[in-house]
C-alpha positions in Angstrom: -4.4 -16.7 -22.8 -3.1 -17.5 -26.2 -4.6 -14.5 -27.9 -2.5 -11.1 -28.3 -3.5 -8.4 -26.3 -3.9 -5.0 -27.5 -2.2 -2.4 -25.7 -4.4 -0.5 -23.0 -4.1 2.8 -21.0 -4.8 1.6 -18.1 -1.9 3.0 -15.6 -3.4 2.2 -12.2 -4.0 -1.5 -13.0 -0.3 -1.5 -14.5 1.2 -0.2 -11.7 -0.6 -2.7 -9.5 0.7 -5.3 -11.3 4.1 -4.0 -11.4 4.1 -3.8 -7.8 2.9 -7.3 -7.3 5.8 -8.6 -9.6 8.6 -6.6 -7.6 7.4 -8.3 -4.3 7.7 -12.0 -6.1 11.2 -10.7 -7.9 12.6 -10.0 -4.4 11.4 -13.3 -2.8 13.4 -14.8 -5.6 16.4 -12.9 -5.1 16.4 -13.7 -1.6 16.3 -17.5 -2.5 19.2 -16.8 -5.1 21.2 -14.9 -2.6 21.1 -17.9 0.0 22.3 -20.3 -2.9 25.4 -18.2 -3.6 26.9 -19.1 -0.5 27.3 -22.5 -2.2 27.0 -22.4 -5.8 28.4 -20.1 -8.6 26.0 -17.5 -10.2 25.7 -19.1 -13.4 24.4 -22.3 -11.7 22.0 -20.3 -9.7 20.4 -19.1 -13.2 20.8 -22.0 -14.4 18.4 -23.8 -11.6 15.9 -20.5 -12.0 15.7 -21.1 -15.8 15.2 -24.9 -15.5 12.0 -24.1 -13.2 11.0 -21.4 -15.5 11.0 -23.7 -18.6 9.4 -26.5 -17.0 6.5 -24.2 -15.8 5.8 -22.5 -18.9 6.1 -25.9 -21.1 3.8 -27.2 -18.8 1.4 -24.5 -18.9 1.4 -24.5 -22.6 1.0 -28.5 -22.9 -1.6 -28.3 -20.0 -3.9 -25.5 -21.6 -3.6 -27.1 -25.2 -1.9 -24.2 -26.7 1.7 -25.4 -27.6 1.0 -24.3 -31.3 0.6 -20.8 -30.1 4.0 -20.4 -28.9 5.0 -19.2 -32.2 6.2 -15.7 -32.1 5.0 -12.9 -34.7 8.1 -11.1 -33.9 10.7 -13.8 -33.2 13.6 -11.2 -33.3 12.1 -9.1 -30.5 11.2 -12.2 -28.5 14.9 -13.1 -28.8 16.3 -10.0 -27.6 13.7 -9.4 -24.8 15.0 -13.0 -23.7 18.5 -11.9 -23.9 17.6 -8.9 -21.6 16.0 -10.9 -19.1 18.9 -13.4 -19.1 21.5 -10.8 -18.7 19.7 -9.1 -16.0 18.9 -12.5 -14.0 23.0 -13.4 -14.3 24.3 -10.0 -13.3 22.0 -9.5 -10.5 22.8 -13.1 -8.9 26.3 -12.1 -9.5 25.8 -9.1 -7.6 24.1 -10.6 -4.8 27.3 -12.6 -3.9 29.0 -9.3 -3.3 26.3 -7.3 -1.6 23.5 -7.0 0.9 20.1 -7.4 -1.0 18.9 -3.8 -0.2 22.2 -2.2 -1.5 22.3 -4.8 -4.6 18.8 -3.8 -5.6 19.3 0.0 -4.9 22.3 0.0 -7.4 20.6 -1.3 -10.1 18.0 1.6 -10.2 19.5 3.2 -13.0 17.2 1.1 -15.1 14.2 3.4 -14.7 16.0 6.0 -16.3 17.2 3.8 -19.2 13.5 2.8 -19.4 12.1 6.3 -19.6 15.2 7.4 -22.0 14.6 4.5 -24.4 10.6 4.9 -24.5 11.0 8.0 -26.3 13.1 7.1 -29.6 11.7 3.1 -29.3 8.0 3.7 -28.3 7.1 6.9 -29.3 6.2 8.0 -25.8 5.9 11.8 -24.9 7.0 11.8 -21.4 6.5 15.3 -19.7 8.9 17.1 -17.1 6.6 15.9 -13.9 7.5 12.2 -15.0 10.9 12.9 -15.7 10.8 14.6 -12.2 9.5 11.8 -10.3 12.2 9.4 -12.1 14.9 11.9 -11.1 13.8 12.0 -7.1 13.7 8.3 -7.0 16.9 7.9 -8.4 18.1 10.7 -5.7 16.9 8.5 -3.0 18.6 5.5 -4.1 21.8 7.5 -3.9 20.4 8.5 -0.4 20.4 4.5 0.5 23.4 3.7 -1.2 25.8 7.0 -0.4 28.6 6.6 -2.9 31.9 5.9 -1.1 30.4 4.4 1.7 30.8 0.8 0.7 28.1 -0.2 -1.7 30.1 1.2 -4.9 32.8 -1.4 -4.7 34.3 -3.7 -7.4 31.0 -5.4 -7.9 29.7 -1.7 -9.2 29.8 -3.0 -12.8 27.4 -5.7 -12.3 24.4 -3.6 -11.3 24.9 -1.4 -14.4 24.8 -4.4 -16.8 22.1 -6.0 -14.7 20.0 -2.3 -15.1 20.8 -1.8 -18.8 19.9 -5.6 -19.5 16.5 -5.1 -17.2 15.6 -1.9 -19.2 16.0 -3.4 -22.7 13.7 -6.3 -21.4 11.1 -3.8 -20.3 11.0 -1.6 -23.3 10.9 -4.4 -25.5 7.9 -6.1 -23.7 5.9 -2.9 -24.2 6.8 -2.5 -27.9 5.7 -6.1 -28.7 2.7 -6.3 -26.5 0.2 -6.5 -29.0 2.2 -9.0 -31.3 2.3 -12.2 -28.9 0.6 -13.2 -25.9 1.9 -13.4 -22.2 2.6 -17.3 -22.8 4.8 -16.7 -25.9 6.6 -13.9 -24.6 7.5 -15.8 -21.0 8.1 -19.3 -22.8 11.0 -17.4 -25.5 12.5 -15.9 -22.3 12.6 -19.6 -20.4 14.1 -21.5 -23.1 16.6 -18.9 -24.3 17.7 -18.5 -21.1 17.9 -22.4 -20.4 19.8 -23.0 -23.5 22.4 -20.3 -23.0 22.8 -21.3 -19.1 23.1 -24.9 -19.9 26.2 -24.1 -22.4 27.7 -21.9 -19.5 27.2 -24.0 -16.5 29.2 -26.8 -17.5 32.5 -24.8 -16.8 31.5 -23.9 -13.2 29.4 -27.0 -12.1 29.1 -27.9 -8.4 26.7 -30.6 -7.8 23.6 -28.9 -5.7 22.5 -30.4 -2.5 18.6 -30.9 -1.6 18.9 -27.3 0.0 20.0 -25.8 -3.2 17.5 -27.8 -5.3 14.6 -26.8 -2.9 15.8 -23.1 -3.4 16.0 -23.5 -6.9 12.3 -24.2 -7.0 11.3 -21.2 -5.1 13.5 -19.0 -6.9 12.2 -20.3 -10.4 8.7 -20.2 -9.4 8.7 -17.0 -7.9 10.6 -15.5 -10.8 8.2 -17.1 -13.3 5.1 -15.5 -11.6 7.0 -12.1 -11.5 7.8 -12.2 -15.2 4.0 -13.0 -16.1 2.9 -10.0 -14.1 5.4 -7.8 -15.8 4.2 -8.6 -19.1 0.6 -8.1 -18.1 1.8 -4.6 -16.5 3.0 -3.6 -19.9 0.0 -4.4 -21.7 -1.8 -2.2 -19.3 0.4 1.0 -19.1 3.1 2.7 -20.7 6.9 2.2 -20.0 7.6 5.4 -18.7 4.6 5.4 -16.1 5.7 2.2 -14.7 9.3 3.0 -14.5 9.1 5.0 -11.2 7.3 2.0 -9.4 10.7 -0.1 -9.9 11.7 1.7 -6.9 9.4 0.0 -4.6 11.7 -3.3 -4.9 14.0 -1.7 -2.6 11.6 -1.8 0.3 11.0 -5.5 -0.2 14.5 -6.4 -0.5 15.3 -4.3 2.7 12.5 -6.3 4.6 13.7 -9.6 3.1 17.2 -8.6 3.8 16.5 -7.8 7.3 14.5 -10.7 8.2 16.3 -13.6 6.4 20.1 -12.4 6.6 20.0 -10.2 9.7 20.8 -6.9 7.7 19.3 -4.1 9.3 18.3 -1.0 7.5 20.0 2.4 8.8 18.3 5.7 8.6 19.5 6.6 5.4 17.7 3.6 4.0 14.5 4.5 5.8 14.8 7.9 4.5 15.5 6.7 0.8 12.4 4.6 0.9 10.2 7.2 2.2 11.3 9.5 -0.6 10.8 6.3 -3.0 7.1 6.0 -1.6 6.6 9.6 -1.9 7.8 9.8 -5.6 5.6 6.9 -6.5 2.4 8.0 -4.8 2.7 11.3 -6.7 3.3 9.9 -9.9 0.1 7.5 -9.7 -2.1 10.5 -8.7 -0.7 12.4 -11.7 -1.7 9.7 -13.8 -4.9 9.4 -12.4 -5.6 13.2 -12.5 -4.7 13.2 -16.3 -7.0 10.5 -17.1 -10.1 12.0 -15.1 -9.2 15.3 -16.7 -9.1 13.7 -20.5 -12.2 11.9 -19.7 -14.1 15.2 -18.9 -12.7 16.8 -21.7 -14.3 14.3 -24.2 
């Protein structure tokens, strides 16, 4: 776990890891939304990072890898941590205004940003088919959100900022995947996030009850697992390959929004979700075809 992992090109494995990560992220978001009814967004994020930090430091000490937490790329690790923090705070703030499905849908500018950033930063070659898959996914989000129908309100600035922050974190994750282990990346994100939210939470502090503490444990634990899976996914596949699959989180958010909050997805949400799935399946099929063709050519 403490040895750096050499970037691989195993897109199918990376896709599976990313899909699992998004399911855990949705569980964490559901718990966070429940907390926003009684706690400010910064305090919700602080509780999440408290659990995140305790888990990561516990793993490091328990496995005897505390000395392995020194990063070879500390500046990039700090940048990634700031991206994770920004995405968390802006998304939690958004959850206090919007239903889960809509809040998640608006943030899906991030795959477009990831694909765009992967060209100059990661030197990846992005073909027209992959651009098309991402564009179709974005259009399906617009089908769900329907600009002017209520989702694009005063809180629209938060999903934009969250999407950009998350895109930066993902691209940096891939860029330095060969330099540090997942343990180092996640511990950096946890500690930096905890330090900054600890400085901010004092200005909006509300004493949490046992309910909030329990939900904090859930959101922190699920978020930690999700973060770990994301790092592993980007060690297996390129950023531009994984980007379209971020749209699958809309499905999880819609299901949890219905089960927990009683938000019933309308027909446009279902249509948009179907297009998202089709786009993701096409990308997976395309990647598999390309890999098989390359292997046969060799």
